[in-house]
Structures are given as C-alpha cells and as structure tokens.
N, C-alpha and C positions, 0 to 999 in steps of 0.2 A: 407554504410549499405547495406546488401544484399536485393534482391527483395523479397525473401520469408518472411523475417522479416517485411518489409514494408507492404506486403500483410496481414500478421497476424495482424499487428497493425491497418490497415484499417478495417479489418473484425471485430476486437474487438470494434472499435469505432462505426461501423455500427450496432452492436447488441444493442447499447444504443442510437441509433439515434443521435449521436453527429456528427456535421459537421466536415469532415476530412480536417482541415487546414493542411498546410505543417508542422507546428510546432507540432500540435497534433499527426499527423501520425508519425513523427520522434520520439517523446517521447513515444508514444504507442509501436513503434517497439522496443525501448530500454527496455520497461517493459515486453512485452509479445512475442517479436519477435522470441524467441527460444522455446516457448511453456512452459517455466518454470515459476513458481511464483516468485515474487520479493518482498523484503522488502526494501524500499528506503526512504531516506530523500530527501527533495527538493534539498539540497545541493549536495547529492551524484548523483542524477539524472542530475542536472545541470552540474556537472563535467563530467559525462559520455557523455552527449550531446556535450559538448565542445570538448572532445577527438574524437568524431565522426565528428567534423567540423561543427556542427550545430550552426547556429546563433540564439541564444535564450537567453533571460535575465532571471535572477533568479526570478524576479517577474512573468514572464510568466510561468515559471515552477511551482511556487506556485499556480497561478491561474488555470493552467491546471490540476494539481493534485486535487485541490478542485472540479473542474468540473467533473473529472473522479469519484470522491467520490459521488458527488451529483447524477450522472447518474447511480450509483450502480456498477461501474466497479472495484472500489477499496474500501478499508476501511481504515480509519485513526486509528492508535493505538498511544495513547499518553503515554509517559513514563515520570515520574517525574513531571507531570502536565505542562511541557513546551516543551519537545522534541517530535515532531510528526514524526511518521514513516507511510508509506503508503504501504499497502499490497494488491497485486493483487488477493490473495485468499480471497474471500468474504464469504466463509462458516464460521460458528462459530467454532473457534478453539483457544486454548491457545497459548501463546508465551513464549519463553525464551528471556530474555534480558541479554546479556553478558556484565557485567559492565566494564571489562578491555578495551574492544574495542568499546563499544557503539553499538553493533550489535544486531539486532532483528531476531530471527529465529522461525519457527514453533515448537511447542512442541507437543508430541503425544496426540491427543485428546482422544484416546481410554484408556489412563491411567489416565485421569482426572475424578474425581467423585465429583460432587457438589450435596449433598443430600438435602439441603434446603436453600432457600434464605429468607432473612427477608421480611416481608410483606411491600409493598410499602405504604407510607403515604397516608392518605385520599386525594382523588382528583388527584392521580397520578398513573402511571403504570410503571413497569420496561420496559425500551426500549431495553436494552441489558446488558450483563455482559461481561466485558473484564477481562481476566485473563493474567497477565504478571508475570512470575516467574523470579525473579532476580537471576543471577548466578555470582559467583566469584570463582576464583581458590583458592584451599586450601593452 
C-alpha cells in the first residue's frame, strides 16, 4: 500500500479521534486512500485487505467497520434486512442496489423528491430515511 493512501487513512481516523492501530490504518487506507468514496461489505473489504497482504480477521473487519460507523466516518446501509453495506459518503443520499451482482452505488440525490413523510408515532421521532432503489436488467 502506498504512503499517500496510508496517510489519507490516518488523517481520516484522526478526524474522528480514533486510535490509529495498524489494522485500522490499513483498512482506512483501503476505504479512502485514493480519495474516492466506497460501498463495501465486510467480506469485500476483508478480501481487499488479504490481497494487500494484511493480516486481519473477518471479525476484526466487522468490528472496525462498526467502530468507523459509530465514529461517524461511515454509514451502514442495509439491503433486504440482512445484507449490510458500508458507505464512506456520510451525507444523506439515495442508493441503487444492482440485484444481478449485489452491488450498491450512489443514486443522484438531486433527482430524488420526497414530498412528505408519514408522521412518527407518539413518543418517537424519525432518525433517518434510507432510500435504496433496486435495479435489475430488462
């Protein structure tokens, strides 16, 4: 992994006051090292880390992704109630889910119009609205 990617990963962790362990820095570098946003699953990040020669367990990848989410560095997007994707773009935006290959990508937020949400039940408030648009080939 190149020095610039590792530095970007370290800076990303520092913004959230996360301790820069070797494994966290390596995973952060894979996620944000080139300056682009990523949608990953724990499994895909684990595979990418292994290809880079990183010694990390799948459990560590899951725990690290959860820590990144709790620190506000990433957001979790759940598809089908069971499959979790992790997105480095934390701004509110919709997603496309490509059914054929199980891929999650950003959808153009400027084309989405939500004119009204239902009122939250008494004693609750809306925490967020996740929009996942499922796509399949014709």
